[in-house]
N, C-alpha and C positions, 0 to 999 in steps of 0.2 A: 514703953519702948516699942511695943508692937504697933500701937496706934501711930507713933512717929514714923515708923517704917512704912506703914500703909499710906500715910499722908504724903510722904516723900514720893512714893511710887505713883500715886494719883496725880501729884503735881507734875512730875516728869511726863506722864502720859498726856496731861492737859497741855503742857508746853509743846510737846512734839506733834500732837495731832490737832488740838484745838486752835493753837496759834500758828501752826504751819512751820514750826522751828524744829529742826532735828538736832537733838543733843548729842554731842560727840562722846562716844565710848572710849575712854582713855586707855583701855587695855586691849582692844580688839583690832584685828586687821581685816580689811576687805580682801577676801581670797576667792580663787576659782576663776578659771578662764571662761567657763560657760556662764558664771554669774556676771562677768564683765560683758559678755555678748548680750545677755538679757537686758542689761542696763543700757547698752549702746545701740540696740536695734531700733528703738524709736527715733533716735538721732539719725541713723542711717536712712530710714524711710523719709525723713524730712529733707535730706540732702538731694533726693532724686530729682525733683523739678528743677532746681538750680543747676544740677549737673547736666541735665538734658539741654537746658538753655546754653550752658557753657560749650557743650559739644557743637551745637548749631553755630554759635558765634565763632568758635575756632575754625570751623570749615569756611564760614564767610570771610574770615580773616586771611584765608589762604594756607592754613596749616594742613599738613597731612594727618591721616588718622594716627600714625605712630607718634608724630610730634605732639598731637593733642593728648594722647594717653600718657606720654612721657612727662608732659607738663603737669598733668593732674597727679602723677605718681611722685614727682620730686618737689613740687610746690605745695600741693594740697592746701590751698587757701583760697576759698571761693571768691571773696571780694577782691583779693589781690590779683587773681587770675583774670577776672573781668576787667579790672583796671589795666592790666598789662596788655590784654588783647585790644582794648579800645585805644590805648596809646599807640600800639603797633599799627592799628588801622589808620590812625591820624598821622602816622609817619614819624613818631618820636624816635629818638636814638636809643640804642641799647642802654647807654648810661642813664638816660632819663627814666627809662622803664624800670631798671634795677633800683634806682634811687626811690622812685615812687612806691614800688612794692616793698622796699626795705622800710620806709617810713611807716607805711600802713601796717606792717607786720611787727613793729617794735613792741606792741602790746604782748605779743607771744613770748618775748623774753621775760617779761614780768610775770606772766602766767606760769611759765615753766619754772622760774625761780621759786615762786610761792608754792607750787604743787610738789616740787621735788623734795621739799622739806618733810612731806608726809609719806614719801616712799619708804617701804619697809627696809630695815637694815639688810645689807648683803647684796643689794643690787649694784652691779658694777657700773663704772662710768660710761661704758659703751651702751649698755642697756638703758641707762638713764637718758643718754643723748637721744636714743631712738624713741623712747617714750615721750620725751619733750618735743621731738619733731612731729609726732603724731597728734599732739594736742590741738584742739580747735576750741573756739569760743564755747560751743555747746558741750563738748566732752569735759572741758575744764569745769563748767558749771556743775555738771553731774558729779564729777569726782570731788569737787570742793564741798558739795553738800552731803557727801556720805557721812554717816554718823560715826564710822570707825576712825580711830586715830591714825592708822597706817593703811597704806594701799600697796598690795603686793604687785609684783611684776606681772603675774598671770592675769590678775583682775584688770589692770590698766591696759594690757595688751588686748584682752577681750573687749574692753570698752571702746578702744580706738579703732581696731581693725575693721569692724563692719562699716563704719562711716567711710574709711579710706577706700575699701573695695567698692562700695556703692558709688563713691564719687568717680572712681576710674571707670566702672561699668556704665554709669550714667553718661559720662562724657563720650564714651564710644557709641552708646546707643543714640545719643543726640546727634553725633557726627554722622552716623549711618542713616538715621531717620530724616536727615535734612533733604535727602534726595527725593522723598515722597511728599514733601511740603510744597505748597505753592510759593512762587518766588516772592510774592508780597509778604508772606509770613516769614520767610527767611530773612528778608531785608529788615523786617521790624524787630528782629531779635537783638539788635543793637541797643534797644531800650531796656533789655533785661537787667543790666547793671543798675539802672535808675530804680527799677522796681525792687531790686534786692536791697539797695541802700535805703530806700524809703521804708521798707519793712524793718530794717535794723534801726532806723533813725527814730521813727514815731514813738515806739515804746520808751526810748531813752529820754526824749525831750518832753514827753507829754506832761510829766509831773516834776520836771527839773528845769527851773528857769535859767540856771547857769549853762547847762548843756544847750538849751535853746538859743541863748545869747551867742555862744561860741559858734554854733551852727550858722546862725544868721550872719555873723561876721565873715565866716568862710564863704558863704554864698555871695555876700556883698563884694568881697574882695575879688572873687572870681568874675563876677559881672563887670566890675570896674576895669579889670585887666582886659576883658574881652571887648568892651565897648568904647573905652577911651582910645582915641586914635594913636597916641604915641606908644601904647602897649598892645595894640590890636595884632601886631605882627609877631608877638612873643609866642614861642613854641608852647602848645597846649600842655605838654608834659611838665614844663617848667612852671607854667601858670598854676597848674593844680598843686604842685609842691609848694609854691610860694603862698598861695591862698590858704592852704592848710597850715603852713608854718606861722603865718600872721595870726590866724585864729587861735592856734595852740599857744602862742606866746602871750596873746591878750588874756586868755583864760588862766595861764600860769601866773601872770603878774596880778591881775585884778582879783581873781578868785582864790588867791593863795590862802590856804587854811591857817587860821590863827591858833598858835599853840595853846593847848588847854581849853579850847573852845570847840564844841561840836559844830560841824558845818551843816 
């Protein structure tokens, strides 16, 4: 019995450290506001460059400092904010911008639904709604990989708040700092969204042929709409939504998972 116990502990240690897999503790709860801050600080530091670029782009788009801060406070979705600002610069309507941002943020509904199942009992609906609002791709990954079965409200708040505050502060800093940058640098910040998406895209498609295929279809559809004369006059906001929709539909139909078979 003693050797079986030792072997089990060694196996768990090997799995969690040697193979990089964290085993879930079925009885524990991730607690502590400052433990959450400790886990969320590296994420917040990584947000700063993108937040600075967003602030610069917001100023070039004609937003005021308060409008820029307000946008980062209530939207808090880097890629969506870059898309919204670029569509605004291109002259897209409010409906087109809201639709594009909504489609891009649909994944957050799925992330929130999955993570909320691990919230500790006793967290009210209002607190859950706020925690789900604060979720980002990075904070979701950190929370989902926690070995504890449950996540307390204090831990989740500590995990999410550093990133949100950094995003708001970085947006303001970028907005103010624009004044000291050369005009050529200011004008070039429009490509920040492309750099951001390339950084998100390459790790996803590098070892996944399906993701690469769907991405290529979206790019081809966008190029077709832009260069074919009968579609060239189409609003760019609608063109982006249409291209993404065509690619997503293709992926859902062609790469539909077979029940009972691992993809």
